[in-house]
N, C-alpha and C positions, 0 to 999 in steps of 0.2 A: 887647445889639445881635443883631438875628433878624434876616439879607439874607433876602430872597423867594426860595422855589426858582427853578431855573431856567423851569418851566412857569407860574407865576404871575407873573414877571417879561413872561414873553412874552406873557399875558392884556393887561399894560400897555401893553406895547409896540405892540400890534394896532391900538388903539385909534382910532379915526378919529372926527370929529362925528357919521358916521352909521352906523360900524360900533361901535355900543355895546358893550362886555363888561358889562355889568352884567345880574345873572338876579334871577327874584322869585319870589313865589309870592302868591296870595289864598287868605286862609283865612275862612270863611264861622260869625259865629259866632249862636245861638241864644242871645239873655240868658236868665238863669234869673230867677227871684222878684226879687231883688233890681237888675234890670236893670245896664246897662253903658253906661260914659260914657267920652268920651275920658281925663274926671281918672284913671278906674280905671285904663287902660290904659297914661297915664302913669305914673301911680304904680307900676306891675306893671313895668314897664322900668327904673325908678330904682332900684329895690326888688334886682332879680335882675340887671343888669347885671353887675352881679361875680362871675356863672356862666359868663359869656363872655367874657373881660377882654379877647381878639382883636378884640372890638368897640369897646372904648377905646382902641386904636394908632390912627396914623396912619402915612403914609407921609413917608417921608425919602428925597429923593432925592442923588444923587451929581451933582458939577458937569457940567456937562453930556452928562450920561446915559452916561457912561463907565464906568460899574458898576453891577449891580443894585443899587434902590434895598432899603432896611430897611423893617421895622417899630418903629417908636417910641413912647412911651407919650406920650399927648397930655394935658401940662396945663392945658391951658383945655377939656377935655372936659366938654360940658352937651348932656346926656338930651335937653334941649328944642330944641337943635336938628336931633335925627335926628326926632323922633315930631312927626306932622304932622297936620293934621284937613281933613277936605274932604266936601262935600256931593255925595252920584250926585241927577241928576236923575229927579223922577218919572215911570213909577211905581217907579223903582229896582230893576228886576228886571234880568235878565242880560245884556243887552244893553247898557244903561244901565250898568253895571258893568263893560263890558268896555271901553266907549269911556274911562269915564276912567282905567281902570288905565292903556290904552295911552295916553292923553296923558302922565300923570305917569312912562309909562318911557319916553320920547320923546327923554328929557335926559340928559345925564350927570353923573354925581354929582359931590361937588363934593371934587379930590385935598386940600385943606389942612383936611381934617376925615377921621373917621374915615369909610371909605367905604360907607355902610350909610343907609337910611331905612326910617322906617317911617309909613305912610299909615293912618289910622282913616277909614274909608270909614262914614258916616252917612247916614242917609235911606234904605236897603234895606228893600224890601217885607217885611212881616211886622212891621218893628222890628227886623229883622237889623241887624249889622254885618259890616262888611268889615276884613279887615288884610292890607293888601297891602306886602309885605317888598321892599328893594328892596336889595341889595347886589352890591360887584363882583366880578367870578368871581376875580379875584385875591386873593380874603379868603378865600375856602373854595371845596370844590367841591360838588355836589349833595347826593352820598353821605356826605360828610361831615358836612353839618352843617345839618344842622338848626341849629346853632349856640347864637344865640341866642332862636329862636324855639322849641329844647329847652328854654331853658330857663324858656321862662314859659309851658310848657304844664304841666298836672296832668292825674293819673288818677280824678280826683274833686273835683267842684264847689268843696268849701269844703277841699282841701289844706293841708296846713302847708307844704310847702316843693316847691323843683321837681324835676324828673326824675334830674337828675343831680348828681353831687357836688361840692361850693366845691372851686376850685381850689387848688394848691399854690402858695407864695409864689412859686416859680421860674415856673411857669406864666401867672401874672399878672402878671409883667411883661416888657415888651420894650424895657428897658435905655432907651439914648441912642445916639445913631451921632458920636462922636467922632472931631476931625479925623485924627488918626494911624491911628484905624480905617480912614476914607476914604480916606487916601491910598496907607495900605498895602494896602487892595483892589483900587484901580487900576492900584499898582503891580505886585500881583501878575496880574492879568488881563493886564497887556499884554501880560507878559514871557513870560506863558507861553499866548502866544495864537497863537502858529506851531504848539504841540503843542497846543492843545486845539483848532485848526481840521483838522490833521490827523487827529486821531482822529477827531474829526468825520463828514468826508469820508468815510474809510476804511471808520467803520461804517454810513454811508447809504451808500455802494456796495456794503457788504454785504448791506445788504437791500434792495437795488433788485434785484441779482442774484438773491435769495431771490423777489420779487416777483416781475421777469421769466420765471426760470424756470418757475415757477407758470401766468402768462398762458400763453408759450405752449403749454401742453401742457395747458391747462384753458380754455375758452371762456367759461365762468361767470365764472372769474377776471378774463377781459380785460375783459370787459363793464361790471365793478363798478364801475369807476371815469368809464365811459363813459357817463353816464346822456343821455337829448335833452334838445334844447334844450326848453325853453317857457314860455310868457309870464311864469311862478311865477319863474323861475331869468332876471333882471336886475339888471342896479347896485340894492343898495340904498338908499332916502332915510332921511331921521332919524324918521321918524315910527314910532308902531306903534300895534298895535291888539291886543287879546286876544277868543278866543270859548272857549265850553267846552260840555264835555261828558261824560257822565258813564256806565259801564256797570255791570251787578253782577259780581261774580269770581267767581260762582257759575257762572256763565253762561261764561265765558271758559273756568272750568277743565273747564268740559262739553267743551265743541272742541276743548281740549289735551287730552284722554283718550281723545276718539272719534276722534280723526286723527294719534293718536300725536308729536304736536308739545310744542313750547314756548308757555309762556304767553306771553314775548316776540314769537314765532312769529303767533299770535293778534291781538297788538299790532297789529304791523307789516302785517299784514293790515286793519284796522279801518281805518287810517290812510291805506295803501296806495288801499283801494277807494274813501273818501272823496275823496281827489285824483284818482283814477279821472272817477268821474263828475263831480267840480268842471270837468276838462279836457273830458270827453265831448259834457259839455250846453252847451258854448262852441265845440266842434266842433274843438278845441287837441290833441284827445288823442294823442300821436304812436304810431308802430307797435310803437318800441322801447319794453319795460319801463321804469319810472323806476326810480330809485337811491333809496337812504338809508343817508348815514351814522348810527353805531349807536353811542354813545356808552359803554364797557367800560372798570368802574371796574379798577385794576391794584393796589386797597388790600388786602395782607395782613390774614387774620383778627386781628382785637384791635387792628389799628392805628386807634388813634381822632385823631389829628393830624385839623389842618383844613387842608392844604394841599391844592392839585388831584393827585392819583393815577387820572389817566385813560387811554385812550389810545381808537381809532377803528377800526369796522370796517364795510367798506362790504357792502349788501347789493340785492340783487332786490327789486324789492316786486311782478313780476310782473304788471305792471297792462295786458300785451298778452293775458293771457286773458279769458275772460269769463267761463268756470265758477268761483266764487267758493270749492269746494273746492279743484279745482284751482290754484288761487290760492293758498290757503293752505299747501298742500303741497310749490307752487315755493319757497316763502317758507323756507319750513322749510330745503328743501336747499339752498338759498342762503346761512342761517345758518349749517348747519353748515360751508359751505365757506368763509364769510368766518371764520368763526371760526378754522378751521383754519389760515387763512394768515395770522392775525393774533398766533398762536402760532407760527406759522413767522418770521415777521420779525420779531416779539419777543423770540426768541432772541438776536440779535444786539442788546443795548444797544448805546443810541444816546442820548448825553446829551442833554436839551432844548438847543434854537438856543436860547433864552433864558437859558441858563447860561454855552451856548459866544460867541454875541456878544453886545458890549453893546447897552443901550440905544439907545445911539442912531443904530448902525445898520439895527436893526432897524425902526426907526421911520423911518428914514429907507425905507426897500428898502419900507416896506407904502405909506406914504402914495404913493410914486411909482408903485406897481401898481394903487395903489388911483384914482389920478389920471388913469391909462392907460384905466380899466376892463377893464385883464388878469387881473384874478381874475376876473371874472364871464364871461370871452370866451374864457380860453384851452382847450386840446384838451380837458382833463378837465371833467368835471360830474356834482356829485352834486344831485340834485335837490330835496332836502328831508333835515331830521334827524331822529330818533324816540326819545328817550329815554324807558326807564323806570326807575324810582326805586321800590324799595319804601318803602311809610308804614307808619303805625303801625297794628298789629294789635285796637288796644283803644281804648276812645271817651276822648274828649280834651279839657278844657276848659281855656279860659284867662281869668280871673278871675271863676271860678264861670260863665259862659256854655259851653255845648256848642259843641263844633266839628263842624260837619255837612258842612262841602265843604273840602276842600284841591286848590285849581291852580295847578300850578306854571308857571313859564314861563322858557323860556333865551333863548340868544344866538341869534341871528337873524345869519347867518354873507351875506358880501359874495355875490352872485349867487342867494341861497337864501333866495328870500322869505316862506317858512315855515319854522315851527317846532312841533314835538308833542313834549308834554313831558309823561308820564304818572304817577300816584301812585297806587299802591294804600292805598288809604282803609277799613279794616275791613271790608266787604262789597263793596265797591265799586271800582272804579277813575274818577280822576279826570283826565281830558281836558285842558289846557289849550295851548289853538291861540293861539301869539304871531305876527304875520305885518307886515307892511309894505303900509297900509294904499291902499299908490300900486302895490303890486302884484296886491293880493287886496282890493279894495274892499266884498267882503262876506264876510270870514271864516265868518260864521253858517251858511253854504250849506253849508263845510265842515265845521264842529264838528255840525252837523243831521245831517249823512250818518253818524257814527258809530255809533250806536246804530240805523239804519237798514241799516249794514254786517252788524252783530250779527244781525238779525233775519234777515235774506239764508242769509247762512252756518249759522242755526241751521235754515231754511226745507229748505236745500241738502242738509243733513245729518242731516232727519229727527228733529231734538230740539223740534220744535215752537214754540212760542210765548217768548221773553224774558223775562227776570223784568223787574218795573218797578222802577224806583228813582227815591228819591223827590229831587226837586231844589230843593236848596235858596234856588233864585232865584225859587220861584215867587209871583207876586203874589197873593196870596189873594182867593178871590171874595168879590164883595159881600154885604154882613149883608142876611139875606132881611129886611122889614119885616112884622112876626107882627101890627100892628096891625089887627083886626078892624073894620070897615066897615058899621056897621050900617043896613038899607035900611029 
């Protein structure tokens, strides 16, 4: 029996019908000479699922949510219940793909089964195929895993086996949740509850004191959690939509080197500038700078476990500055301060709330806050989330088809209608923009502004013109009629 970590259990407890806790990723495949079919992908998943055994486990909850749930083996696991297919409307370009992906991400996963799905998207322009992977955040975090995706990917189109080793027998099974373990866990949790709450409260108070001290003496720290209210920061509904953008990784590095900043600072600048233009065009850009949550991995080097190990820092997007270079430099300074604050508060170890409090209590509290809109109207506001995930530095293949684009998507938080998740893929950065379409009716206005933001930074930096990037969604031009007409 493998009980969920506190953070993983928290992702489950926080889920509501509108506040989904699943994440995903869209992979675009260019079929090789032998083609690519749904049957090929289904067979590959069935063959390689053993390399990612956690994807064959399901949840076992404790009575009344009195203790954290556990992972157990699913004796009825059937890969055909998890690998689905759907057609994309003509002409099968990026917008059509984004709408279909959004529809598929708008519903929650079935908790009676292992918490993941794969959708094979057929009918993409140019004969391409899309693979949308959807899995619950409690299953693994963005850095750990690719998980099943890693097991399905190859370095060569005709590879003999996956990139990952076959797990040991101990790693392959989750066991079962016996009655004695359930009762023992509940008894232990509630017997030690006063001590656990006391430790948690003391740790939280120490963290709060550290943060308060920094906020008193540092104006930048004081404004990080006080982003301005915008039309993007309202209560979210259940609907979702995706949009995509890509830029050349070499261009991002040139900007990094030219201004002495980090790659992530450039990513934040591109996303912030896109949001700035979107709000300005609608006459809704606030005077105060927008802020972004930026997830930070706390995973130790060499740790390849699949649980969530992540914290968040808060960074100004400097949208109050007109000059793009000054905006980038201001973001860099804010990022340094945010990382320093995260390290200072992280020096005090506090257990995850999901480990301290029973799921029953957390779920009740979240639903009460959600019902009163307190989460989207509280005193603190973070305008968006921007996650930058390292991706493959080499060409990858799936079922012999070449991977030409990888666009991740992550959770939209309550009161935050946009989420940017960025993944490095060979010589490019692929941006996945995940929105609530009731708050952002046309996410492509924001996505299309990302390459323009790069061009604006290039021009202001005297670097010339950005490098063109191949569009994996491009609709092929109609074939020219070469028939000669004799007069």
